[in-house]
N, C-alpha and C positions, 0 to 999 in steps of 0.2 A: 294323797296324790299331789296336791298343789305344792307341797314342800319339795317333792321329787322333781316336778316340772320346773320349779324355780331354780333348783340346783343344776339341772341340765341346761337351763337357759344361761346360767352363768358360764358354764363350760363352753357353750357355743359362742358366747360373747368374747371370751378370751381367745378361742380359736380364730374368730373373725379378726380380732386385733392382731394376732400373730400373722395371719395371712396378709393383712394390710401392710404390716411392717415389712414382710418379705417383699411385697411388690414395690414398696418405696425403696428398699435397699437395692433391688434389682434395677430399678429405673435410675437411681443415682449412680450406681456402678456402670451402667451403660452410657450415661451421659458424660461422666467425667472420671478421671483417675487421679485427680489432684490429691494432695495430702489431706485437704479439708474434707473431700468426699469420702476418703478412706476412713478418716476419723469419725465422720457421721455414720458410716456403715457399721463401724465397730460400736458406736454408741447405741444404734438401733439393735444390734445383736445383744448388747448388754441388757437393754430393756426387755428383749424377748426372753432372755435367760431368766431375768427376774420374774417375769410373768409366769413362766413355766414352773419355776421353783415355788413361788408363792401359791399358785392355784392348783397345779396338777400334782405336786409332790407333797402337799399338805404340811408344809414346814412352818406354818403360822404359829403352831404351838411350841416349836423348838427355838424360841427366841435366843436363848443364851448360846446354844451351839452354833446357830447360824451366824451370830455376831463374831464368835471366835473364828469360825471358818472364813468368813469374809475378810476379817482383819488380817488373818495370816496369809490368805491368798493375795490380797492387795500388797502386803509387804513383799511377798515372793515375786510378784509382778514388778514391783519397783526395783528389786535387786536384779531381775532379768533385764529390765530396761537399762539400768546403769551399766550392767556388764556388757550389753550388746551395742551400746551407743558408740564406743570406740571402733567397733568393726564396721559400722554403717558410715560414720563420718570420716 
């Protein structure tokens, strides 16, 4: 029983961290719409996605595939940024 309660305590902790990050994002978004605030909100969203993937999707055992997916997605994101910058500027 203690192992199960410890496991659920971990999930409640992660849930609490996700809710705290949500509140921080909402407060920052309400206070400012500067590029730095938007970048901070995206950084917090990235952290929340990392927490969900690591703890709720149980991908800790899939190290190789996670690395391949993350690297390919970051490269795709870089291509999108480079492609969209001329439209924004």
